[in-house]
C-alpha positions in Angstrom: 15.2 -29.0 21.1 14.3 -25.9 22.1 10.7 -24.7 21.8 11.8 -21.6 20.3 13.7 -23.3 17.7 13.1 -21.8 14.4 12.6 -23.6 11.6 14.9 -22.3 9.2 17.5 -19.8 11.3 19.7 -19.6 14.3 18.6 -18.9 17.2 21.1 -17.7 19.3 21.3 -15.1 22.6 24.5 -15.8 24.3 22.6 -14.5 27.6 22.9 -15.7 31.2 19.8 -16.5 32.8 18.1 -13.0 33.8 18.8 -12.3 37.4 21.7 -14.4 37.8 24.4 -13.1 39.9 27.1 -13.0 36.9 24.6 -10.7 34.6 24.1 -8.5 37.7 27.8 -8.2 38.4 28.7 -7.4 34.4 25.6 -4.9 34.3 27.0 -2.9 37.5 30.6 -3.0 36.6 29.6 -1.9 33.1 27.2 1.0 34.3 29.8 2.4 36.3 32.5 2.8 33.7 30.1 4.9 31.6 28.6 7.1 34.4 32.4 7.3 35.4 32.4 9.8 31.9 29.4 11.8 33.4 27.5 11.6 30.7 23.9 13.3 30.8 21.8 10.5 29.1 22.6 7.0 29.4 20.0 4.3 28.7 21.4 0.8 28.8 18.5 -1.3 26.9 19.1 -3.8 29.1 15.5 -4.1 31.0 14.5 -7.3 29.0 10.6 -6.0 29.6 8.4 -3.1 30.3 7.6 0.2 28.5 10.3 2.4 29.8 13.7 2.8 29.0 15.2 3.6 32.2 18.0 6.6 31.9 21.1 5.8 34.8 22.8 9.3 34.0 22.3 11.8 37.2 19.5 13.1 34.2 17.5 10.3 35.0 15.5 11.1 31.8 14.1 7.7 31.3 12.8 6.9 27.5 9.4 5.4 26.7 8.9 2.6 24.3 6.6 2.8 21.5 5.6 -0.7 19.6 9.3 -2.0 20.8 9.1 -5.2 22.0 11.8 -7.1 24.0 12.8 -10.1 22.9 15.5 -12.7 24.8 16.6 -9.3 27.1 17.2 -6.8 24.2 14.7 -4.7 22.2 13.9 -5.8 19.0 12.9 -3.4 16.2 11.2 -4.6 13.2 10.8 -3.6 9.8 7.6 -1.9 8.7 6.8 -1.1 12.1 5.7 2.1 13.4 8.0 2.5 16.4 10.6 3.9 18.1 11.7 4.9 21.5 10.7 8.4 23.0 13.2 10.4 25.0 11.9 13.9 26.4 13.8 17.0 25.8 15.9 18.4 28.7 18.0 21.6 29.0 21.3 20.0 29.6 20.7 18.3 26.1 21.1 21.9 24.3 24.8 22.2 24.7 26.9 23.7 21.9 29.2 20.8 22.3 28.0 17.1 22.3 28.7 13.5 22.1 26.1 10.5 21.1 25.6 7.1 20.1 26.0 3.9 21.1 25.9 -0.1 20.3 23.7 -1.2 17.1 22.9 -4.8 15.4 21.3 -4.4 12.2 19.7 -7.8 10.6 19.4 -6.3 7.2 20.5 -3.5 5.1 17.5 -1.4 3.6 18.0 0.2 0.4 17.2 4.1 0.4 15.9 4.2 3.7 17.6 6.1 6.5 17.5 4.4 9.9 17.8 6.5 13.0 20.2 5.5 15.9 19.8 8.5 17.7 18.7 11.9 17.1 16.0 14.6 16.9 13.7 13.6 14.0 10.7 15.3 15.7 9.3 19.0 16.0 9.5 20.5 19.5 6.3 21.0 21.3 4.4 19.1 18.9 6.2 15.7 18.7 5.3 16.1 14.9 7.9 14.3 12.4 9.9 16.7 10.6 12.9 15.3 9.2 12.5 12.7 6.7 16.6 11.7 5.6 15.2 12.1 1.9 12.9 14.5 -0.2 13.2 17.4 2.2 15.2 20.2 3.5 16.7 19.7 6.9 16.2 21.9 9.0 18.9 23.9 10.9 18.3 22.7 14.5 19.1 19.5 16.0 21.5 16.5 15.1 20.6 13.0 13.8 23.3 10.0 13.5 21.7 7.5 10.8 22.6 4.7 8.9 22.1 4.5 5.0 22.4 1.3 2.9 23.9 2.0 0.0 22.8 1.8 -3.5 24.2 -1.7 -4.2 23.2 -4.4 -1.7 26.6 -5.5 -0.3 25.7 -6.3 3.5 26.9 -2.9 4.9 25.0 0.2 6.3 26.5 3.9 5.6 26.8 5.7 8.6 25.5 9.3 8.5 25.0 12.5 10.4 22.7 15.1 9.7 23.2 18.8 11.4 22.7 22.3 10.4 20.5 21.5 7.7 22.5 19.2 5.8 21.6 15.8 5.4 25.4 14.3 5.2 26.8 17.3 7.4 30.4 15.5 8.1 30.6 13.8 4.6 30.9 10.1 5.9 28.1 8.7 3.6 30.1 10.2 0.6 33.2 9.0 2.0 31.6 5.3 2.3 32.1 5.0 5.6 29.9 1.8 6.7 29.2 -0.9 9.0 28.5 -4.3 8.6 25.4 -5.9 9.2 24.8 -8.7 11.3 27.2 -7.9 14.1 27.4 -5.6 16.8 28.8 -2.2 16.2 29.4 1.1 18.1 28.8 4.4 16.6 29.9 7.5 18.5 29.6 10.9 16.8 31.5 14.1 19.0 30.9 17.6 18.0 33.5 20.3 19.7 33.4 23.8 20.6 35.4 24.4 17.5 32.4 22.8 15.2 34.9 19.6 14.5 32.9 16.8 14.1 34.4 13.2 14.8 32.4 10.3 13.9 33.8 6.7 15.7 33.2 3.5 14.4 34.0 0.5 16.9 36.0 2.9 19.1 38.0 4.2 15.9 38.1 7.7 14.5 36.6 6.6 10.9 35.9 10.6 9.3 36.5 14.1 10.3 34.9 17.2 9.2 35.5 20.9 10.3 33.1 23.8 10.7 30.3 21.2 10.9 27.1 23.7 11.3 25.0 23.0 14.2 22.3 24.6 16.4 20.9 23.4 19.6 17.3 22.4 19.8 15.1 21.8 21.9 13.6 18.6 20.3 13.3 15.1 21.8 15.4 12.8 20.8 14.1 9.1 19.2 16.0 6.0 19.1 15.3 3.3 16.4 12.8 4.9 14.1 12.7 5.1 10.2 13.4 8.5 9.2 11.6 8.1 5.3 8.1 6.6 7.0 5.5 9.7 5.6 6.9 10.7 2.0 5.5 11.6 -0.9 6.8 8.4 -2.6 5.8 5.1 -1.6 7.5 5.0 2.2 9.8 2.3 3.1 8.1 2.2 6.5 11.5 0.5 8.1 12.4 1.4 11.0 15.6 -0.4 12.3 15.7 -3.9 11.8 18.0 -5.3 14.9 18.8 -4.1 18.5 20.6 -1.2 20.4 22.4 -1.2 23.5 24.3 1.3 25.9 23.1 4.4 24.2 24.8 7.7 25.9 24.5 11.4 25.3 26.9 13.6 26.6 27.7 17.8 26.8 31.1 17.5 25.5 33.0 16.3 22.9 34.9 12.7 24.0 38.2 12.3 23.2 39.6 9.1 21.5 40.9 7.7 24.7 37.5 7.9 26.4 35.4 6.8 22.9 37.6 3.4 23.3 37.5 3.3 27.1 33.1 3.4 26.4 33.2 1.0 23.6 35.5 -1.8 26.0 32.9 -1.4 28.8 30.1 -2.1 27.2 30.7 -4.5 24.6 27.8 -6.7 24.3 28.2 -10.6 25.1 25.0 -11.3 23.6 23.8 -11.9 20.0 20.6 -10.7 19.3 17.9 -13.0 18.4 18.5 -13.6 14.0 17.7 -15.7 11.1 20.5 -17.8 9.1 21.6 -15.8 6.6 21.2 -18.8 4.3 17.3 -18.8 5.1 14.4 -18.1 3.0 12.8 -15.1 4.6 9.0 -15.0 4.7 8.5 -12.5 7.3 11.0 -10.6 9.3 11.9 -13.3 12.1 11.2 -16.5 10.2 8.7 -18.9 11.4 9.0 -20.7 14.9 7.5 -23.9 15.7 5.8 -22.5 18.9 4.0 -19.5 16.5 2.3 -22.6 14.4 1.1 -24.3 17.4 0.3 -21.9 20.2 -0.7 -18.5 20.8 -4.5 -16.7 19.6 -5.8 -18.5 16.4 -4.9 -15.3 14.0 -1.4 -15.6 15.1 -1.4 -19.1 14.3 -3.2 -18.5 10.9 -0.6 -16.2 10.0 2.0 -18.2 10.8 1.0 -21.2 8.9 -0.3 -18.7 6.4 2.9 -17.5 5.9 4.9 -20.5 6.0 2.4 -22.3 3.0 3.5 -18.9 0.8 0.0 -17.7 0.3 0.6 -14.2 2.3 0.3 -12.0 -0.3 3.0 -9.4 -1.3 2.4 -5.6 0.6 0.3 -8.2 3.5 0.9 -6.8 7.2 2.9 -9.9 8.1 4.8 -10.3 4.7 6.8 -7.5 3.5 6.7 -8.6 -0.1 10.2 -6.8 -1.1 11.8 -9.7 1.4 10.9 -12.4 -1.0 12.1 -12.4 -4.7 10.0 -14.2 -7.3 12.9 -16.7 -8.0 12.9 -17.3 -4.2 9.0 -17.8 -4.0 9.2 -20.6 -7.2 11.8 -22.2 -4.8 10.2 -22.0 -2.1 8.3 -25.8 -2.1 11.7 -27.1 -2.2 13.2 -25.3 0.9 9.9 -26.2 2.7 10.3 -29.7 2.1 13.2 -29.6 4.4 11.5 -29.1 7.1 9.0 -31.9 7.0 10.0 -33.7 9.6 9.6 -31.0 12.2 6.1 -30.1 10.3 4.1 -33.2 10.2 4.0 -33.6 13.8 1.8 -30.4 14.3 -0.4 -31.4 11.5 -3.3 -33.2 13.3 -3.8 -29.8 15.4 -3.5 -27.5 12.7 -6.4 -29.9 10.6 -8.5 -29.8 13.8 -8.8 -26.2 14.2 -11.0 -24.3 11.8 -8.6 -20.9 11.5 -5.4 -23.1 10.2 -7.1 -26.1 8.4 -6.9 -24.4 5.1 -3.0 -23.0 5.3 -2.1 -26.3 6.9 -3.6 -28.5 3.9 -1.6 -26.2 1.6 1.6 -27.2 3.3 0.8 -30.5 3.2 0.4 -30.3 -0.6 3.6 -28.4 -0.8 5.3 -31.0 1.0 4.5 -33.9 -1.4 5.9 -36.6 0.8 4.8 -40.0 1.6 3.8 -38.6 4.7 1.9 -35.7 3.8 0.1 -37.4 1.0 -1.1 -40.3 3.8 -2.2 -37.2 5.8 -4.0 -35.8 2.9 -6.0 -38.6 2.1 -6.3 -40.4 5.2 -7.0 -37.3 7.5 -7.8 -34.2 5.5 -10.2 -35.4 2.6 -12.6 -36.8 5.3 -12.5 -33.9 7.5 -13.2 -31.3 4.5 -15.6 -33.2 3.0 -17.4 -33.6 6.4 -17.2 -29.8 6.7 -18.2 -28.7 3.1 -21.6 -30.8 3.9 -22.5 -29.8 7.3 -24.9 -26.7 7.1 -24.6 -26.3 10.5 -21.2 -25.1 9.9 -20.2 -21.3 9.6 -20.0 -20.3 6.2 -16.2 -19.2 6.7 -15.1 -22.7 8.0 -17.3 -24.5 5.1 -16.0 -22.0 2.1 -12.0 -22.7 3.3 -12.8 -26.4 3.4 -13.9 -26.3 0.2 -10.6 -24.2 -1.1 -8.6 -26.9 0.6 -9.9 -29.5 -1.5 -9.6 -27.4 -4.3 -5.7 -26.9 -3.2 -5.8 -30.6 -3.2 -6.8 -31.0 -6.6 -7.1 -34.6 -8.3 -6.4 -35.7 -5.0 -9.5 -34.7 -3.7 -11.7 -36.8 -6.4 -13.5 -38.4 -3.5 -15.3 -35.2 -2.1 -16.6 -34.7 -5.9 -20.1 -36.2 -5.0 -20.5 -34.0 -1.7 -19.3 -30.9 -3.9 -21.8 -31.6 -6.5 -24.6 -32.0 -3.9 -23.6 -29.2 -2.0 -23.8 -26.4 -5.2 -27.1 -28.5 -6.2 -28.5 -27.3 -2.8 -27.6 -24.0 -3.0 -28.8 -23.2 -6.4 -32.1 -24.9 -5.7 -32.7 -22.7 -2.7 -30.9 -19.8 -4.2 -31.2 -19.8 -7.8 -28.1 -19.4 -10.2 -26.7 -16.2 -10.4 -23.6 -14.4 -11.2 -20.8 -14.8 -8.6 -20.9 -12.6 -6.0 -17.9 -11.8 -3.9 -19.9 -12.4 -0.3 -21.2 -15.7 -1.7 -17.9 -17.2 0.0 -19.7 -21.0 0.2 -20.9 -21.1 -3.2 -17.9 -19.9 -4.9 -15.6 -21.9 -3.1 -17.4 -24.9 -4.0 -17.3 -24.0 -7.8 -13.7 -23.6 -7.6 -12.9 -26.8 -5.7 -15.1 -28.3 -8.5 -13.2 -26.3 -11.0 -9.6 -27.7 -9.5 -10.6 -31.2 -8.9 -12.6 -32.5 -11.5 -13.2 -30.1 -14.6 -13.6 -32.9 -17.1 -16.5 -34.7 -15.4 -19.7 -35.1 -16.6 -21.7 -34.4 -13.2 -19.3 -31.7 -12.5 -19.6 -29.7 -16.1 -23.5 -30.2 -15.9 -24.1 -28.2 -12.7 -21.3 -25.8 -13.1 -23.1 -25.2 -16.5 -25.7 -24.1 -14.7 -24.3 -22.6 -11.3 -21.3 -20.5 -13.1 -21.7 -20.8 -16.6 -25.0 -19.7 -17.9 -25.2 -16.6 -15.5 -22.5 -15.2 -17.4 -23.9 -16.0 -20.9 -26.8 -14.7 -19.8 -25.4 -11.4 -19.0 -24.3 -10.9 -22.4 -26.0 -10.2 -25.7 -26.0 -13.7 -27.4 -27.8 -12.5 -30.4 -24.7 -10.6 -31.7 -22.7 -11.6 -34.8 -19.3 -12.3 -33.0 -20.9 -14.6 -30.5 -22.6 -17.2 -32.8 -20.7 -19.7 -31.7 -21.1 -19.5 -27.9 -24.9 -19.0 -28.8 -25.2 -22.4 -30.4 -23.4 -24.0 -27.8 -25.8 -22.1 -24.9 -28.5 -22.9 -27.2 -27.9 -26.6 -27.4 -27.9 -26.8 -23.1 -23.8 -26.9 -23.4 -23.4 -24.1 -21.0 -19.8 -24.8 -19.4 -18.9 -25.7 -23.3 -20.3 -22.0 -24.0 -18.2 -20.7 -21.5 -15.1 -22.0 -22.5 -15.6 -20.6 -26.0 -16.3 -17.5 -24.6 -13.4 -17.4 -22.8 -11.3 -18.2 -25.6 -12.9 -15.7 -28.0 -12.1 -13.2 -25.1 -8.6 -13.9 -25.1 -8.0 -13.1 -29.1 -9.6 -9.7 -28.8 -6.8 -7.2 -29.7 -5.4 -4.9 -27.0 -6.3 -1.0 -27.1 -3.8 1.7 -27.0 -2.2 2.2 -23.4 -2.7 6.0 -21.9 0.2 7.8 -21.4 1.1 7.8 -17.5 0.4 11.3 -16.7 -3.2 11.6 -18.4 -2.8 12.2 -22.2 -3.9 10.0 -25.1 -2.5 10.1 -28.8 -5.4 10.3 -31.3 -2.9 8.8 -34.1 -3.1 5.4 -31.7 -6.8 5.3 -31.2 -7.9 6.2 -34.9 -7.4 2.2 -36.2 -9.4 1.0 -33.3 -12.3 2.4 -34.6 -15.0 2.0 -35.0 -14.7 -0.4 -31.5 -15.3 -3.9 -31.7 -18.5 -4.9 -30.2 -16.3 -7.4 -27.9 -15.1 -4.2 -26.0 -18.3 -3.8 -24.5 -18.4 -7.1 -23.0 -16.1 -6.7 -20.0 -17.4 -8.1 -16.9 -15.5 -5.4 -14.7 -15.6 -1.7 -16.4 -15.1 1.7 -15.8 -17.5 2.2 -18.4 -14.8 2.8 -20.8 -12.7 0.5 -22.8 -9.6 2.1 -23.0 -9.4 1.9 -19.2 -10.9 -1.6 -18.6 -8.1 -4.3 -18.0 -8.9 -6.8 -20.7 -8.2 -4.0 -23.5 -4.9 -2.8 -21.9 -1.7 -3.9 -23.3 0.4 -6.4 -21.5 2.8 -4.8 -19.2 1.3 -1.3 -19.4 1.0 1.1 -16.7 -2.4 2.1 -16.2 -2.9 5.7 -16.4 -3.0 8.1 -13.2 -6.0 10.1 -15.0 -8.3 9.1 -17.6 -7.4 11.0 -20.8 -10.0 8.9 -22.9 -14.1 8.8 -23.0 -16.3 7.0 -25.3 -20.2 7.7 -25.7 -22.3 6.7 -28.1 -19.6 5.5 -30.5 -17.9 8.4 -30.4 -14.3 8.8 -28.7 -13.3 11.9 -26.9 -9.5 12.5 -26.4 -7.0 15.0 -24.2 -3.5 15.3 -25.9 -1.0 17.4 -24.2 1.2 19.4 -26.5 4.2 21.3 -26.2 4.8 25.0 -27.4 8.1 26.5 -28.5 8.7 29.9 -26.6 8.6 32.0 -29.8 5.1 30.8 -30.1 4.1 31.3 -26.6 5.7 35.2 -26.4 3.5 36.2 -29.4 0.2 34.8 -28.3 0.8 36.5 -24.8 1.6 40.0 -26.5 -1.3 39.1 -28.8 -4.0 38.8 -26.3 -2.7 38.6 -22.7 0.1 41.2 -22.0 -2.3 44.3 -21.1 -3.6 42.1 -18.4 -0.9 41.5 -16.4 2.7 43.2 -15.5 4.4 39.5 -15.7 6.5 38.2 -18.6 6.3 34.6 -19.6 9.7 32.8 -18.2 11.8 31.2 -20.9 12.6 28.5 -18.4 9.0 27.1 -18.2 7.7 24.1 -20.2 4.7 25.6 -21.8 2.0 23.5 -23.2 -1.8 23.4 -23.9 -4.7 21.0 -24.4 -5.9 19.9 -27.5 -9.1 17.8 -27.4 -10.2 15.5 -30.5 -13.7 14.0 -31.0 -13.3 10.4 -33.3 -16.6 9.9 -34.6 -17.4 6.1 -35.0 -17.6 7.1 -38.7 -14.0 8.3 -39.0 -14.8 11.9 -38.7 -12.3 13.9 -36.8 -12.8 17.0 -34.9 -9.9 19.2 -33.1 -10.1 22.1 -30.6 -7.8 23.5 -28.2 -9.2 24.3 -24.6 -10.7 27.8 -23.7 -8.7 29.5 -26.5 -5.0 29.6 -28.1 -4.0 31.6 -25.0 -4.7 29.2 -22.5 -1.1 28.0 -21.8 0.5 26.6 -18.9 3.8 25.3 -17.5 4.3 21.7 -17.0 7.6 21.4 -15.0 5.4 20.3 -12.2 4.4 17.3 -14.4 1.2 16.6 -12.8 0.0 19.5 -15.3 0.0 17.1 -18.0 -2.6 15.1 -16.2 -5.9 15.6 -17.5 -9.1 13.7 -17.5 -12.3 13.4 -19.6 -15.5 11.9 -19.0 -19.3 11.8 -20.5 -22.5 11.6 -18.5 -25.4 10.2 -19.5 -26.9 12.6 -21.4 -23.7 13.1 -23.3 -22.3 16.3 -21.8 -18.3 16.5 -21.3 -16.7 16.8 -18.3 -12.8 17.7 -18.2 -10.4 18.3 -15.4 -6.9 18.6 -15.1 -4.2 21.2 -15.3 -3.5 21.4 -11.3 -1.5 19.5 -8.9 -3.9 19.1 -6.0 -5.0 22.7 -6.5 -5.3 25.1 -9.0 -2.2 27.7 -8.8 -2.1 30.7 -10.8 1.6 30.3 -11.0 1.8 27.4 -13.2 -0.2 29.3 -16.1 0.9 32.0 -18.8 0.9 35.6 -16.8 -2.5 37.2 -17.6 -4.7 33.7 -18.4 -6.4 33.4 -15.3 -7.1 37.2 -15.8 -8.5 36.6 -19.3 -10.9 33.9 -17.8 -11.9 36.5 -15.2 -10.6 33.9 -12.0 -9.0 35.3 -9.2 -5.4 34.4 -8.0 -5.8 34.8 -4.1 -5.9 31.8 -2.2 -9.1 32.1 -0.8 -10.8 33.4 -3.8 -8.8 30.9 -6.5 -10.9 28.2 -8.2 -11.9 25.1 -6.2 -11.2 22.9 -9.7 -10.0 23.2 -13.0 -13.3 21.9 -14.3 -14.9 22.7 -17.4 -18.5 20.9 -18.9 -19.7 21.1 -22.2 -22.9 23.3 -22.9 -24.0 20.9 -25.7 -24.0 17.3 -25.6 -20.9 15.6 -27.4 -19.5 19.2 -28.6 -16.3 20.0 -27.8 -16.2 23.4 -28.7 -18.9 24.3 -26.1 -16.6 23.6 -22.7 -17.6 26.1 -20.2 -15.6 26.6 -17.2 -17.3 26.1 -14.2 -14.5 25.6 -11.4 -15.1 28.5 -9.5 -15.5 28.0 -5.4 -19.3 29.1 -5.6 -20.2 28.1 -8.6 -23.1 25.1 -7.9 -22.1 22.5 -10.6 -18.2 22.3 -9.4 -17.3 19.0 -7.5 -16.9 20.0 -3.7 -13.6 18.6 -3.5 -10.5 19.9 -1.8 -7.1 19.6 -2.7 -8.0 17.3 -6.0 -5.5 15.0 -7.8 -5.1 12.0 -10.2 -8.5 12.5 -11.2 -10.4 9.4 -12.8 -14.1 9.4 -14.5 -15.8 6.3 -14.4 -19.6 5.5 -15.2 -22.0 3.0 -14.1 -23.9 0.8 -16.6 -26.8 2.8 -16.3 -24.7 5.8 -17.4 -24.0 7.8 -13.8 -20.9 9.6 -13.6 -18.2 9.1 -10.9 -15.0 11.1 -10.6 -12.4 10.1 -8.1 -8.8 11.0 -7.3 -6.7 11.6 -4.4 -8.3 14.2 -2.1 -7.5 16.6 1.0 -3.6 15.7 -0.4 -3.8 12.1 1.8 -7.2 10.5 1.5 -9.3 9.4 -1.4 -12.4 11.2 -2.9 -15.2 10.3 -4.6 -18.1 12.1 -6.0 -21.5 11.4 -7.8 -23.1 13.4 -10.7 -26.9 14.1 -10.8 -26.9 14.6 -14.6 -30.8 16.2 -14.0 -29.5 18.5 -11.0 -25.9 19.1 -12.4 -24.8 18.7 -9.1 -22.0 16.6 -7.5 -22.4 15.0 -4.4 -19.1 14.3 -2.1 -19.4 10.2 -0.8 -18.1 9.2 2.0 -17.5 10.0 6.1 -15.7 12.2 8.4 -12.5 11.0 9.4 -12.4 13.5 12.7 -15.9 11.2 13.7 -14.2 8.0 13.0 -10.8 8.5 15.2 -12.9 9.6 17.8 -14.9 6.1 17.7 -11.2 4.7 18.0 -10.7 6.3 21.0 -13.5 4.3 22.4 -13.3 1.0 20.5 -9.8 0.5 20.0 -8.0 2.5 22.6 -5.0 0.0 22.5 -4.3 0.9 18.7 -4.6 4.8 19.7 -2.4 4.0 22.5 0.0 2.6 19.7 0.2 5.9 17.6 2.3 7.6 20.7 2.8 11.1 21.2 3.0 12.1 17.7 0.9 15.1 16.4 -2.8 14.7 15.5 -3.7 13.0 12.2 -3.2 15.7 9.3 -6.3 15.8 7.2 -9.6 17.2 6.9 -11.6 17.3 10.4 -14.9 16.8 8.8 -15.3 16.9 5.3 -16.6 13.7 3.8 -14.0 11.0 2.4 -13.9 7.5 0.9 -10.4 6.6 2.3 -8.7 7.7 5.0 -6.2 6.5 7.5 -4.6 7.7 10.3 -0.9 9.2 10.0 1.5 11.2 11.9 1.5 14.0 9.1 1.6 12.5 5.5 1.1 13.4 1.8 -0.1 10.3 0.3 1.4 9.1 -3.2 -2.2 7.9 -4.2 -2.7 6.5 -6.9 -5.1 3.8 -8.1 -4.4 0.6 -10.9 -8.2 -0.7 -9.8 -9.6 2.2 -8.2 -13.5 1.8 -8.6 -15.1 -0.2 -11.4 -18.6 -1.8 -11.6 -19.5 -5.3 -12.5 -22.7 -5.8 -14.8 -25.1 -5.9 -12.6 -24.0 -2.4 -11.7 -22.4 -3.2 -7.9 -19.6 -0.9 -7.3 -16.2 -2.3 -6.3 -13.6 0.0 -4.7 -10.1 -1.4 -3.9 -7.5 1.5 -3.1 -4.3 1.5 -1.4 -3.6 4.1 1.5 -0.5 3.7 4.0 -1.3 4.1 7.5 -0.7 2.0 11.1 -2.3 -1.2 11.3 -2.7 -4.3 13.7 0.1 -4.4 16.0 1.4 -0.8 14.7 2.5 -2.4 11.5 2.7 0.3 8.5 0.8 -0.8 5.5 -0.8 0.2 2.3 -3.5 -1.9 2.8 -5.0 -2.3 0.3 -9.0 -1.5 1.2 -11.8 -3.4 -0.7 -15.4 -3.0 -0.4 -18.5 -3.0 -2.5 -21.8 -0.8 -2.8 -24.8 -1.7 -4.4 -26.3 1.7 -4.3 -23.7 3.7 -6.0 -21.8 4.2 -3.2 -24.1 5.0 -0.2 -23.2 2.2 1.8 -20.4 0.1 1.6 -19.8 -3.6 2.5 -16.7 -5.7 3.1 -16.2 -8.8 0.9 -17.9 -11.0 3.4 -21.2 -8.5 3.3 -20.3 -7.0 6.8 -21.9 -3.7 6.5 -18.9 -1.1 6.7 -19.0 2.8 7.8 -17.3 5.5 5.8 -14.7 6.3 5.8 -12.9 2.9 5.0 -9.6 2.7 6.4 -6.5 0.2 6.7 -6.3 1.4 10.7 -7.9 -1.4 12.7 -11.0 0.9 13.8 -14.0 -1.4 14.1 -17.0 -0.8 11.7 -14.4 1.2 9.2 -11.9 -1.6 8.6 -12.0 -2.7 5.2 -8.2 -3.9 4.8 -8.0 -6.6 2.2 -5.6 -8.6 4.4 -8.2 -9.0 7.5 -11.7 -10.4 7.6 -10.3 -13.1 4.9 -11.4 -10.4 2.3 -8.0 -10.8 0.4 -8.9 -14.7 -0.1 -12.2 -14.0 -0.9 -11.3 -11.4 -3.5 -9.1 -13.8 -4.8 -11.8 -16.3 -5.1 -14.4 -14.1 -6.8 -12.0 -13.1 -9.4 -11.1 -16.2 -10.2 -14.6 -17.4 -11.1 -14.6 -14.1 -13.3 -11.3 -15.1 -15.1 -12.8 -18.6 -15.9 -15.3 -17.0 -17.8 -12.7 -15.2 -20.0 -12.8 -11.8 -18.0 -9.4 -10.7 -17.6 -9.0 -8.7 -13.7 -7.4 -5.7 -13.4 -4.7 -7.2 -10.9 -4.5 -11.0 -9.8 -4.0 -10.9 -6.1 -1.8 -14.0 -4.7 -3.9 -16.4 -2.4 -5.9 -19.4 -3.1 -7.4 -19.5 -6.4 -6.4 -19.8 -9.9 
């Protein structure tokens, strides 16, 4: 059996040995046949090694490989990777007539994503990405030959040509011209002097169009990239999944006979490495035996985690949408078919700390006589010794405890050791609420809960170490906690925690927010006064309507915070639609003398109504600013409003903008009535109001001017969320500078906001010295897009982007006052993999400093880039594992958490 045998797939190459005479002769014949057609660019793509793609035409314009490895003698493009082949521009490429194309092998079809075979997606001179294939205008200059999956997955890829500002310039996509996946296909597009475009598929004319627009360009060529990596909406991040061969560029339109000759001369004999189509994919390539037993520890760990089913959706090595929920449920059954191949690897996997935990999970999933014997005879004593040994590192001890937890009741023999270890920790450090960085303490408690939850000694020690701190964090004197209080007073702390969990699980949900950030008072009024249980959330944003335990099941979290709660009163923002006649009447009554413009009948005119609902049922309403403060919500971000209350009771309101204030979105004359300037450099920084009296919705005053000392010092803020710490300190966060996360803290005494974060420019400068290999992987694209030095909380290197940042988790505080940040952002991660994270970090000083889940200090900004000191990616440093462990203990106490990461813990 070959060492590279794939556990669930067929690895067939068909290659003769490199350097063999037969292959050399075949290559010479192929090269000669192509050069006989006089190409101006010919890249055979058969070097098998190196970072240069050689051009064998007379032009000798060699390409550079950007993060594209060789495998079995072929270029091996992988989805979710920042990769392509970069070919510099040459004057000979600017001919008005041309032909371009080559061989392509697609392992899979990508929904929506446009995958480039060959073309010009980069800006001349700067090499910045300019063409996306989706969501943006196609420039008039240059050409793309691309692949596009149909709306219905059918194992085929549509073939398109973008040219002259048209995405489907010859109509081949609309016509349904397609190629099959999992086989070699030859594609060539020829454009002649009369503007006739001809697309050939496997040597045959597949589609023709006349008067095809085309304008030559000085842009470089790229091969194999994804045309949709950096879109406003969540990018697919899928470069070509497969291989290319014998790519050509001519300064003339080839004839049909020449196209056939070219295809015959270059027909690949080798089949690319592929996974069996019947296999269950758990990463883009399958898992090899070699990857489980050889290579760097981190790589072996990834392979075992992936095999165990522990790699979470969205992780850098497991793109989540390659595995459906149904397939995931079937995974243990498929895993058992591999038992014979896996069992010989277990002794070594258990012996190494890096692979011990995922290997144990695999043994549990296999559930065979041999795996059970290995668990009881080898794993159990080894894991027990490791947990007991205080000289072992905390990560190794914690993962040993998690492995015991994975074994469940089969690890009952370890219970005395687990109890002893937890008692020792509590004697030394005291009982306290779970902290994410207490990995050994948390893992031992998790193991006891999973292995022997009804054991009397286990319940006693967990009552002191876990239950009692949670109970002491609540005011047990309140009437609704009477049962919990009685059990706790009797010393039955774990029973009391069980009662609390049952009680919290029965608390009714509160009305959800509208996605764009406005609320309905009619849904909120029946919930008032708020039940005291709503104040018991362990992780909170300072607002029960935004806290996870009280959101309706399946609801989509709001992108804004349109409800605030303070001293029993509830404040809401509601966007109401207006008919055009009413808008016109208000305009003519109040604003017409201030402007020469008129309201558009096409606009979606709206205004904001603010409602205050008192705990006694009293209701007060007002419109923001005045009846004439009307705006156009055709841009639906204009519906987004957020309201917050500071510790002194003053109201703060932001909204009515998409990234930045824009006069064009408002009723003509409204800005003039407010005394606001329309010019960009003098326009408001933020559409922001603060009440002049605590709790008074009628006293809101605009303070969003650039020079107003009370304004938030943001730039292009969107998706605004207010949150409050347990002591009432107000924060606001959202997408800032178009593509980063901004976080700001309010000083109620000084009435000033402070930006919390660090400089992206400084972070990237650090990367050039701390991780030059990663910087090199970014290639020749333009410098990152974003602020040069302004402080931001979270940012990532991108080649020019517009992040679709929204936070379902965002910023939350636990009952100790610790801030927890969990946010997604797109960027280039380790091994040039495209990732949206998320990042995770905690702060004990209200955002001044942050730490990774394991307690390691972090610099700001946080990032998903692998930059030392800043890297807060949850899929590195075991952060996701420690987060899942910590939140599992919170959930055991009855406190629902906003999201439930897939991992080791319940």
